[in-house]
C-alpha positions as CSV (number, residue, x, y, z in Angstrom):
1,M,-85.6,-9.7,-77.0
2,T,-82.1,-10.1,-78.3
3,T,-79.1,-10.1,-76.2
4,P,-76.8,-7.2,-76.9
5,L,-73.4,-8.1,-78.1
6,T,-70.5,-7.5,-75.7
7,R,-67.6,-5.4,-76.9
8,S,-65.3,-8.4,-77.1
9,A,-67.8,-10.5,-79.0
10,A,-68.6,-7.7,-81.5
11,R,-64.8,-7.1,-82.1
12,P,-63.6,-9.2,-85.0
13,R,-61.1,-11.7,-83.9
14,R,-57.5,-10.9,-84.9
15,R,-55.7,-13.8,-86.5
16,R,-52.8,-14.8,-84.3
17,S,-49.5,-14.6,-86.0
18,G,-47.6,-17.8,-86.7
19,T,-45.9,-19.5,-83.7
20,Y,-43.3,-22.1,-83.5
21,G,-46.1,-24.6,-82.9
22,D,-47.4,-23.8,-86.4
23,H,-43.9,-24.1,-87.9
24,P,-42.1,-26.9,-86.0
25,A,-39.2,-26.8,-88.5
26,T,-38.3,-23.3,-87.3
27,G,-38.0,-24.6,-83.7
28,Y,-35.9,-27.5,-84.7
29,L,-33.7,-25.2,-86.7
30,F,-32.9,-23.1,-83.6
31,L,-32.4,-26.3,-81.6
32,S,-30.1,-27.9,-84.2
33,P,-26.8,-26.7,-82.7
34,W,-27.7,-28.3,-79.4
35,I,-29.0,-31.5,-81.1
36,L,-25.8,-31.8,-83.2
37,G,-23.6,-31.2,-80.2
38,A,-25.5,-33.8,-78.1
39,L,-25.3,-36.4,-80.9
40,L,-21.7,-35.8,-81.9
41,M,-20.1,-34.9,-78.5
42,F,-22.1,-37.1,-76.1
43,L,-24.5,-39.7,-77.4
44,G,-22.1,-40.9,-80.2
45,P,-19.0,-41.3,-78.0
46,M,-21.2,-42.9,-75.3
47,L,-22.5,-45.5,-77.7
48,A,-19.0,-46.1,-79.1
49,S,-17.6,-46.5,-75.5
50,L,-20.4,-49.0,-74.7
51,Y,-19.5,-51.1,-77.7
52,L,-15.7,-50.9,-77.0
53,S,-16.4,-52.1,-73.4
54,F,-17.2,-55.5,-74.9
55,T,-14.1,-55.7,-77.0
56,D,-10.3,-56.1,-76.7
57,Y,-9.1,-52.8,-78.3
58,D,-5.6,-51.3,-78.0
59,L,-6.3,-48.1,-79.9
60,F,-4.2,-49.2,-82.9
61,S,-5.9,-52.4,-84.2
62,T,-9.5,-53.5,-85.0
63,P,-11.6,-54.1,-81.9
64,N,-12.1,-57.8,-81.1
65,W,-15.4,-58.7,-79.5
66,I,-14.9,-60.6,-76.2
67,G,-18.3,-60.1,-74.6
68,L,-18.4,-59.6,-70.9
69,E,-14.7,-60.6,-70.4
70,N,-13.6,-57.0,-69.4
71,Y,-16.3,-56.8,-66.7
72,E,-15.5,-60.3,-65.4
73,R,-11.8,-59.5,-65.2
74,M,-12.4,-56.2,-63.5
75,L,-14.5,-57.8,-60.7
76,T,-12.5,-61.1,-60.3
77,D,-8.9,-60.7,-61.5
78,D,-7.8,-57.1,-60.9
79,P,-6.7,-56.2,-57.4
80,R,-5.8,-52.6,-58.5
81,F,-9.4,-52.1,-59.5
82,G,-10.5,-52.9,-56.0
83,N,-7.8,-50.5,-54.6
84,S,-9.0,-47.7,-56.9
85,V,-12.6,-48.2,-55.8
86,L,-11.5,-48.2,-52.2
87,A,-9.4,-45.1,-52.5
88,T,-12.2,-43.2,-54.3
89,V,-14.9,-44.2,-51.8
90,R,-12.7,-43.2,-48.9
91,F,-12.0,-39.8,-50.6
92,V,-15.7,-39.2,-51.1
93,V,-16.8,-40.4,-47.7
94,F,-14.3,-38.2,-45.9
95,G,-13.9,-35.3,-48.3
96,V,-17.4,-34.3,-49.2
97,P,-18.9,-34.1,-45.6
98,I,-15.9,-32.2,-44.3
99,Q,-16.0,-29.8,-47.2
100,L,-19.7,-29.1,-46.7
101,A,-19.3,-28.7,-43.0
102,A,-16.5,-26.1,-43.6
103,A,-18.6,-24.4,-46.2
104,L,-21.7,-24.2,-43.9
105,G,-19.6,-23.0,-41.0
106,V,-18.0,-20.2,-42.9
107,A,-21.4,-19.3,-44.5
108,L,-22.9,-19.0,-40.9
109,L,-20.2,-16.6,-40.0
110,L,-20.5,-14.5,-43.1
111,N,-24.3,-14.3,-42.8
112,R,-23.8,-11.9,-39.9
113,A,-23.9,-8.2,-41.0
114,S,-20.5,-6.8,-41.4
115,R,-18.9,-4.1,-43.6
116,M,-16.1,-6.5,-44.6
117,S,-18.4,-9.4,-45.5
118,G,-18.0,-8.8,-49.2
119,V,-14.2,-9.0,-48.9
120,Y,-14.3,-12.1,-46.8
121,R,-16.8,-13.7,-49.2
122,S,-14.5,-13.0,-52.2
123,A,-11.4,-14.3,-50.3
124,F,-13.1,-17.6,-49.3
125,Y,-14.6,-18.1,-52.8
126,A,-11.3,-17.4,-54.7
127,P,-9.8,-21.0,-54.1
128,S,-12.9,-22.5,-55.9
129,L,-12.0,-20.5,-59.0
130,L,-8.7,-22.5,-59.2
131,G,-10.4,-25.8,-58.2
132,G,-9.1,-28.8,-60.2
133,S,-6.3,-26.8,-61.9
134,V,-2.9,-28.4,-62.4
135,A,-1.2,-25.3,-61.1
136,L,-3.0,-25.5,-57.8
137,A,-2.2,-29.3,-57.5
138,L,1.5,-28.5,-58.1
139,V,1.5,-25.9,-55.3
140,W,-0.3,-28.4,-53.0
141,R,2.3,-31.1,-53.8
142,S,5.2,-28.7,-53.0
143,L,3.6,-27.8,-49.7
144,F,3.3,-31.5,-48.5
145,T,6.4,-33.0,-50.2
146,A,9.5,-34.1,-48.2
147,D,11.1,-31.1,-46.4
148,G,8.1,-28.9,-47.5
149,P,6.4,-26.5,-45.1
150,A,3.9,-29.0,-43.9
151,D,6.7,-31.6,-43.3
152,Q,8.8,-29.1,-41.3
153,L,5.8,-28.1,-39.2
154,S,4.8,-31.7,-38.4
155,G,8.5,-32.3,-37.5
156,L,8.2,-29.8,-34.7
157,F,5.6,-32.2,-33.1
158,G,7.9,-35.2,-33.5
159,M,6.3,-36.7,-36.6
160,P,8.7,-38.5,-39.0
161,S,10.0,-36.2,-41.8
162,R,9.4,-38.1,-45.0
163,G,6.8,-36.0,-46.8
164,W,3.1,-36.4,-46.5
165,V,2.6,-37.3,-50.1
166,N,5.1,-40.2,-49.6
167,D,3.4,-41.5,-46.5
168,P,0.6,-44.1,-47.2
169,Q,-1.2,-43.0,-44.0
170,L,-1.2,-39.3,-44.9
171,A,-1.3,-39.2,-48.8
172,L,-5.0,-39.5,-49.0
173,A,-5.4,-36.8,-46.3
174,V,-3.5,-34.4,-48.5
175,L,-6.1,-34.8,-51.3
176,V,-9.0,-34.5,-48.8
177,L,-7.4,-31.2,-47.5
178,L,-7.2,-30.0,-51.1
179,I,-10.9,-30.6,-51.8
180,V,-11.9,-29.2,-48.4
181,W,-9.9,-26.0,-49.1
182,Q,-12.1,-25.4,-52.2
183,F,-15.3,-24.9,-50.3
184,G,-16.1,-21.5,-51.8
185,A,-18.7,-22.7,-54.3
186,P,-20.9,-24.6,-51.8
187,M,-20.3,-21.8,-49.3
188,V,-21.9,-19.2,-51.6
189,I,-24.9,-21.5,-52.2
190,F,-25.3,-22.0,-48.4
191,L,-25.0,-18.3,-47.9
192,A,-27.9,-17.6,-50.4
193,G,-30.0,-20.2,-48.6
194,L,-29.4,-18.7,-45.2
195,K,-30.5,-15.3,-46.3
196,Q,-33.9,-16.8,-47.3
197,I,-34.7,-18.0,-43.8
198,P,-37.1,-15.5,-42.1
199,Q,-35.7,-13.7,-39.2
200,E,-39.0,-13.9,-37.4
201,L,-38.5,-17.7,-36.8
202,Y,-35.2,-17.0,-34.9
203,D,-36.9,-14.1,-32.9
204,A,-39.8,-16.3,-31.9
205,A,-37.4,-19.1,-30.8
206,A,-35.3,-16.7,-28.8
207,V,-38.5,-15.5,-27.0
208,D,-39.2,-19.1,-26.2
209,G,-35.7,-19.5,-24.6
210,A,-34.0,-21.5,-27.4
211,N,-30.3,-21.1,-27.3
212,A,-28.0,-20.9,-30.4
213,W,-27.6,-24.7,-30.8
214,H,-31.3,-25.3,-30.6
215,R,-32.1,-22.5,-33.1
216,F,-29.4,-24.1,-35.5
217,R,-30.8,-27.6,-35.1
218,S,-34.5,-26.8,-35.2
219,I,-34.6,-23.8,-37.6
220,T,-31.5,-23.5,-39.7
221,V,-30.9,-27.1,-40.6
222,P,-34.5,-28.0,-41.6
223,M,-35.0,-24.7,-43.5
224,L,-31.7,-25.2,-45.2
225,S,-32.1,-28.9,-46.0
226,P,-33.0,-28.4,-49.7
227,V,-29.7,-26.5,-50.1
228,I,-27.8,-29.1,-48.2
229,F,-29.3,-31.7,-50.4
230,F,-28.3,-29.8,-53.6
231,N,-24.7,-29.3,-52.4
232,L,-24.5,-32.9,-51.3
233,V,-25.5,-34.3,-54.7
234,L,-23.4,-31.9,-56.7
235,N,-20.2,-32.3,-54.6
236,T,-20.6,-36.1,-54.4
237,I,-20.8,-36.4,-58.2
238,N,-17.8,-34.1,-58.6
239,A,-15.7,-36.0,-56.0
240,F,-16.2,-39.3,-57.8
241,Q,-14.6,-37.6,-60.9
242,V,-11.6,-36.0,-59.3
243,F,-8.5,-36.6,-61.5
244,N,-6.0,-33.7,-61.7
245,A,-5.2,-33.6,-58.0
246,A,-4.6,-37.3,-57.7
247,F,-2.5,-37.3,-61.0
248,V,-0.3,-34.4,-60.0
249,V,0.2,-35.2,-56.3
250,S,1.0,-38.9,-57.0
251,G,3.0,-38.2,-60.1
252,G,0.4,-40.3,-62.2
253,T,1.1,-43.5,-60.3
254,G,-1.6,-43.5,-57.6
255,G,1.1,-44.1,-54.9
256,P,2.2,-44.6,-52.4
257,S,0.8,-48.2,-52.1
258,D,-2.2,-47.2,-54.3
259,T,-3.6,-45.0,-51.5
260,T,-4.3,-42.2,-54.1
261,L,-5.1,-44.4,-57.0
262,F,-8.5,-42.8,-57.7
263,Y,-10.9,-44.5,-60.1
264,T,-10.4,-42.0,-62.8
265,L,-6.7,-42.1,-62.5
266,Y,-6.7,-45.9,-62.9
267,L,-9.1,-45.6,-65.8
268,W,-6.7,-43.2,-67.5
269,R,-3.7,-45.5,-66.9
270,K,-5.6,-48.5,-68.5
271,G,-6.6,-46.4,-71.5
272,F,-3.6,-44.2,-72.2
273,V,-0.7,-45.9,-70.5
274,E,-1.4,-49.6,-71.1
275,F,-3.6,-48.8,-74.2
276,N,-6.3,-51.2,-73.1
277,M,-9.2,-49.1,-74.3
278,G,-11.8,-51.9,-74.1
279,Y,-11.1,-52.3,-70.4
280,A,-11.0,-48.6,-69.8
281,S,-14.4,-48.2,-71.5
282,A,-15.8,-50.9,-69.3
283,M,-14.5,-49.0,-66.2
284,A,-16.1,-45.8,-67.5
285,W,-19.5,-47.5,-67.7
286,V,-19.1,-49.0,-64.2
287,L,-18.3,-45.6,-62.9
288,L,-21.4,-44.1,-64.5
289,L,-23.6,-46.8,-63.0
290,G,-21.9,-46.3,-59.6
291,I,-22.5,-42.6,-59.6
292,A,-26.1,-43.1,-60.7
293,L,-26.6,-45.6,-57.9
294,V,-25.1,-43.3,-55.2
295,T,-27.1,-40.4,-56.5
296,G,-30.3,-42.5,-56.5
297,L,-29.7,-43.5,-52.9
298,I,-29.2,-39.8,-51.9
299,F,-32.4,-38.9,-53.6
300,R,-34.2,-41.8,-51.8
301,S,-32.9,-40.7,-48.4
302,A,-34.0,-37.1,-49.0
303,R,-37.6,-38.1,-48.3
304,S,-36.7,-38.4,-44.6
305,W,-34.5,-35.4,-44.0
306,V,-35.2,-32.7,-46.7
307,H,-38.1,-30.4,-46.0
308,Y,-39.7,-28.1,-48.5
309,A,-42.0,-25.1,-47.6
310,G,-45.7,-26.1,-47.7
311,E,-44.9,-29.8,-48.2
312,K,-47.4,-32.2,-46.5
313,R,-45.9,-35.4,-45.0
């Protein structure tokens, strides 16, 4: 007895049309703009910068190979390099957590149902659209310069009137306030994460007698931890690369007393003021490795405080 053929078996197989797997050249043709851009705009300059970091190069003469001398001088014979690292680390350590706390606080307020929530959301997000701009840094400098609005206000409380940007104890705080004011982008991301938390969790906790602080600590923070982790990584990397604000507020000097001499500002001065391109290239690679190290530490710490749905620990 023969087995009857099914409809699918009896139907002649239709030959599949050609795919990109059959014609890899077509796929590479579509990818060619990205590949060319990556080679010419990123990989090529990075390799050139790596080579120049081992040379003495002033931008106008032939690079002279000096081996690790730039790196040795950076770590042993350049006190301003240490000042720039310290100023940048202080800015990241104080600026990023305060910015994220402000963004989360405003996001929690905006998460409540309100007819004006869209207006408030736009108003708080607007400063982020101007983030890093020279115009915004100029406005910020005028606010905190001598006899500026902030100086006059602090004078009412008996503080000396010499301008926040000219005071070594307050100059860094001016830049921290500037980055904190631009909390709109992480706020929007926090707000999107808050809307994904099921309301049933809060209702069940309220039935069990949990107050607002317990609900925030036991429900909001664990459920929002992947979003907090994302914002922490993104804003930390961005904070290490801040340049415009420090350049404009300090007039390109990093003063007073190198308190605003951020790493990128000192790198720029070495490359385009002192024309020591070899040294500046070495600084750029140290910055890259430093950011990679900090990012790696954040990723490693995430295992203990970031919680994903359905994850087994």
